[in-house]
Residue frames as qw, qx, qy, qz and C-alpha x, y, z in Angstrom:
[[0.000, 0.885, 0.466, 0.000, 0.00, 0.00, 0.00],
 [0.334, -0.743, 0.086, 0.573, 2.92, 2.33, 0.68],
 [0.396, -0.035, 0.591, 0.701, 4.06, 2.00, -2.94],
 [0.130, 0.677, 0.637, 0.344, 0.67, 3.16, -4.19],
 [0.217, -0.909, -0.241, 0.262, 0.73, 6.19, -1.93],
 [0.396, -0.504, 0.339, 0.689, 4.18, 7.17, -3.19],
 [0.307, 0.254, 0.681, 0.615, 3.02, 6.74, -6.79],
 [0.006, -0.828, -0.541, -0.148, -0.06, 8.89, -6.17],
 [0.331, -0.811, -0.034, 0.481, 2.05, 11.53, -4.43],
 [0.378, -0.253, 0.501, 0.736, 4.42, 11.68, -7.41],
 [0.191, 0.517, 0.694, 0.464, 1.47, 11.87, -9.81],
 [0.138, -0.904, -0.379, 0.139, 0.03, 14.76, -7.80],
 [0.358, -0.652, 0.207, 0.636, 3.38, 16.61, -7.94],
 [0.339, 0.053, 0.647, 0.681, 3.61, 16.02, -11.69],
 [0.072, 0.730, 0.631, 0.253, 0.08, 17.30, -12.22],
 [0.247, -0.887, -0.175, 0.349, 0.78, 20.36, -10.07],
 [0.396, -0.398, 0.401, 0.724, 3.95, 21.05, -12.05],
 [0.268, 0.370, 0.690, 0.561, 1.99, 20.88, -15.31],
 [0.063, -0.877, -0.472, -0.062, -0.60, 23.36, -14.06],
 [0.376, -0.783, 0.025, 0.496, 2.12, 25.63, -12.69],
 [0.395, -0.203, 0.512, 0.735, 3.90, 25.70, -16.05],
 [0.169, 0.444, 0.700, 0.533, 0.87, 26.18, -18.29],
 [0.119, -0.815, -0.550, 0.139, -1.30, 28.57, -16.27],
 [0.243, -0.676, -0.020, 0.695, 0.88, 31.74, -16.06],
 [0.152, -0.114, 0.536, 0.823, 1.45, 32.16, -19.82],
 [0.041, -0.514, -0.773, -0.369, -2.23, 31.55, -20.55],
 [0.210, -0.797, -0.471, 0.314, -3.40, 33.98, -17.88],
 [0.234, -0.541, 0.159, 0.792, -0.97, 36.66, -19.04],
 [0.097, 0.097, 0.684, 0.717, -1.99, 36.15, -22.68],
 [0.100, -0.663, -0.729, -0.135, -5.66, 36.31, -21.73],
 [0.236, -0.762, -0.268, 0.541, -5.08, 39.51, -19.71],
 [0.187, -0.339, 0.383, 0.839, -3.21, 41.10, -22.62],
 [0.032, 0.340, 0.776, 0.530, -5.93, 40.05, -25.04],
 [0.153, -0.764, -0.610, 0.144, -8.56, 41.58, -22.75],
 [0.224, -0.666, -0.018, 0.711, -6.61, 44.84, -22.49],
 [0.150, -0.113, 0.586, 0.788, -6.22, 44.97, -26.27],
 [0.066, -0.425, -0.786, -0.444, -9.84, 44.16, -27.13],
 [0.258, -0.763, -0.588, 0.076, -11.71, 45.93, -24.31],
 [0.326, -0.792, -0.101, 0.506, -9.50, 48.84, -23.35],
 [0.525, 0.848, 0.033, 0.062, -7.96, 49.60, -26.74],
 [0.466, -0.699, 0.441, 0.315, -4.34, 49.04, -25.74],
 [0.437, 0.644, -0.531, -0.335, -1.84, 48.52, -28.56],
 [0.968, 0.088, -0.189, -0.138, -1.18, 44.98, -29.80],
 [0.493, 0.509, -0.602, 0.369, 2.47, 44.99, -28.73],
 [0.501, -0.514, 0.437, -0.542, 1.29, 44.53, -25.12],
 [0.980, -0.020, -0.065, -0.186, 0.93, 40.82, -25.90],
 [0.696, 0.436, -0.464, 0.333, 4.70, 40.35, -26.19],
 [0.012, -0.481, 0.605, -0.635, 5.62, 41.62, -22.68],
 [0.769, -0.243, 0.230, -0.545, 2.67, 39.69, -21.27],
 [0.963, 0.150, -0.222, -0.035, 3.91, 36.44, -22.81],
 [0.470, 0.474, -0.556, 0.496, 7.45, 37.12, -21.62],
 [0.353, -0.437, 0.476, -0.676, 6.11, 37.76, -18.11],
 [0.911, -0.096, 0.070, -0.394, 4.06, 34.54, -18.24],
 [0.864, 0.288, -0.375, 0.172, 7.01, 32.48, -19.43],
 [0.174, 0.519, -0.571, 0.611, 9.18, 34.02, -16.70],
 [0.618, -0.347, 0.366, -0.603, 6.61, 33.06, -14.08],
 [0.978, 0.071, -0.106, -0.165, 6.48, 29.52, -15.46],
 [0.639, 0.443, -0.500, 0.381, 10.29, 29.32, -15.38],
 [0.158, -0.498, 0.544, -0.657, 10.34, 30.52, -11.77],
 [0.845, -0.191, 0.186, -0.464, 7.77, 27.88, -10.88],
 [0.926, 0.242, -0.283, 0.067, 9.84, 25.18, -12.56],
 [0.350, 0.536, -0.557, 0.529, 12.99, 26.38, -10.79],
 [0.473, -0.428, 0.456, -0.621, 11.25, 26.17, -7.41],
 [0.961, -0.019, 0.040, -0.272, 10.02, 22.66, -8.19],
 [0.761, 0.428, -0.417, 0.252, 13.50, 21.62, -9.33],
 [0.042, 0.542, -0.584, 0.602, 15.05, 22.92, -6.10],
 [0.737, -0.295, 0.307, -0.525, 12.42, 21.08, -4.06],
 [0.977, 0.148, -0.136, -0.070, 13.16, 17.80, -5.83],
 [0.534, 0.522, -0.513, 0.424, 16.91, 18.30, -5.36],
 [0.256, -0.490, 0.549, -0.627, 16.48, 18.92, -1.61],
 [0.873, -0.141, 0.171, -0.433, 14.13, 15.96, -1.28],
 [0.953, 0.238, -0.176, 0.061, 16.53, 13.56, -3.01],
 [0.224, 0.693, -0.555, 0.402, 19.66, 14.78, -1.23],
 [0.710, -0.209, -0.629, 0.238, 20.98, 12.33, 1.35],
 [0.472, -0.870, -0.135, -0.054, 20.74, 13.56, 4.90],
 [0.546, 0.439, -0.347, 0.624, 23.86, 15.52, 5.70],
 [0.566, -0.661, -0.370, 0.326, 24.81, 16.17, 9.24],
 [0.128, 0.934, -0.049, 0.330, 25.71, 19.76, 9.91],
 [0.253, 0.548, -0.588, 0.539, 28.52, 20.97, 12.14],
 [0.545, -0.260, -0.753, 0.262, 28.77, 19.16, 15.45],
 [0.366, -0.780, -0.082, -0.501, 26.87, 20.74, 18.29],
 [0.166, -0.621, 0.605, -0.470, 28.12, 20.95, 21.84],
 [0.720, -0.216, 0.533, -0.388, 26.26, 17.81, 22.97],
 [0.906, 0.375, -0.131, -0.146, 27.17, 15.67, 19.92],
 [0.342, -0.654, 0.673, 0.043, 29.97, 13.58, 21.32],
 [0.732, 0.371, -0.520, -0.235, 31.52, 10.84, 19.27]]
């Protein structure tokens, strides 16, 4: 049963990563489209919006990558404390 729970946990992380990578560019593109169509902003606004969305997706991926690296790192013992006698 523990194997299934680990598999489901990994599937949940993978799904969350997918949403975190896809959502920011789409939301930024939708916001730029709304500003262009409803408020009359120039069309070049779409380019900075997409760059901002891709930057947010990259930051999300970087955070996930750092989490996975910390999770898979073997436990390292820090400097010895006063009460840690060998």
